[in-house]
C-alpha positions as CSV (number, residue, x, y, z in Angstrom):
1,M,12.3,-11.3,6.5
2,P,11.9,-15.4,5.6
3,L,14.5,-16.5,2.5
4,R,11.4,-16.9,-0.4
5,Q,10.2,-13.5,0.1
6,S,13.6,-11.9,0.0
7,L,14.3,-14.4,-3.0
8,R,10.8,-12.9,-4.4
9,I,11.4,-9.2,-3.2
10,G,15.7,-9.5,-5.4
11,A,14.3,-11.1,-8.4
12,Y,11.4,-8.4,-8.9
13,L,14.9,-5.9,-8.1
14,I,17.1,-7.9,-10.5
15,G,14.7,-7.6,-13.4
16,Q,13.8,-3.6,-13.3
17,K,17.3,-3.5,-13.1
18,L,17.9,-5.4,-15.9
19,A,15.2,-3.6,-17.9
20,R,17.0,-0.7,-17.2
21,R,14.1,1.3,-15.2
22,D,15.7,4.3,-12.9
23,K,11.5,3.9,-10.7
24,F,9.6,1.3,-10.4
25,P,8.0,0.6,-7.6
26,L,8.7,-1.6,-4.6
27,L,5.7,-1.5,-2.0
28,V,2.0,-0.2,-2.2
29,E,0.3,0.6,0.8
30,L,-2.9,1.0,0.5
31,E,-5.8,2.2,3.6
32,P,-9.2,0.9,2.5
33,L,-10.8,1.9,6.0
34,F,-10.0,6.1,6.3
35,A,-11.4,5.7,9.9
36,C,-8.9,5.4,12.5
37,N,-9.7,5.8,16.7
38,L,-6.1,7.3,17.5
39,K,-5.4,10.7,17.9
40,C,-1.8,11.5,16.3
41,A,-0.5,14.7,16.3
42,G,0.0,16.1,12.7
43,C,-2.9,13.7,11.6
44,G,-5.8,15.5,11.4
45,K,-8.0,12.0,10.3
46,I,-10.1,11.9,13.1
47,Q,-10.9,15.8,12.4
48,Q,-12.9,14.7,9.1
49,P,-16.4,14.5,8.9
50,H,-18.4,11.0,10.0
51,T,-19.3,11.2,6.0
52,V,-15.9,10.6,5.3
53,L,-14.2,9.1,8.4
54,K,-17.3,5.8,6.7
55,Q,-15.3,5.1,3.8
56,R,-14.7,2.3,2.6
57,M,-11.9,0.9,-0.2
58,P,-14.1,-1.7,-2.0
59,V,-12.0,-5.4,-2.2
60,E,-12.1,-4.9,-6.1
61,Q,-10.2,-1.3,-6.4
62,A,-8.4,-2.2,-3.5
63,I,-7.4,-5.1,-5.9
64,G,-7.0,-3.3,-8.6
65,A,-4.5,-1.0,-7.1
66,I,-2.8,-4.1,-6.1
67,D,-2.1,-5.0,-9.8
68,E,-2.1,-1.7,-11.7
69,C,1.0,-0.7,-9.2
70,G,2.8,-4.2,-9.4
71,A,4.8,-4.0,-6.4
72,P,5.8,-6.8,-4.6
73,M,4.9,-5.5,-1.1
74,V,1.4,-5.3,0.2
75,S,1.2,-2.9,3.3
76,I,-2.0,-2.7,4.2
77,A,-2.4,0.5,6.8
78,G,-6.0,2.4,9.0
79,G,-7.4,2.2,11.5
């Protein structure tokens, strides 16, 4: 992990501890596309109707979720 990122995450963690928060987000995971071309055992997404698989998260909604969460890291997953 780059030093700059480590320092920013460390500062975030210290800030949360100084605010005496027991629980706080460290990572927000977005899945803007529901479709996936993988057939992982136990997932079942591939079995969803095509109307569900074609759903997309609007960019504004994704950015709003990131802002609302306040987590210092963002992971974007999905097919």
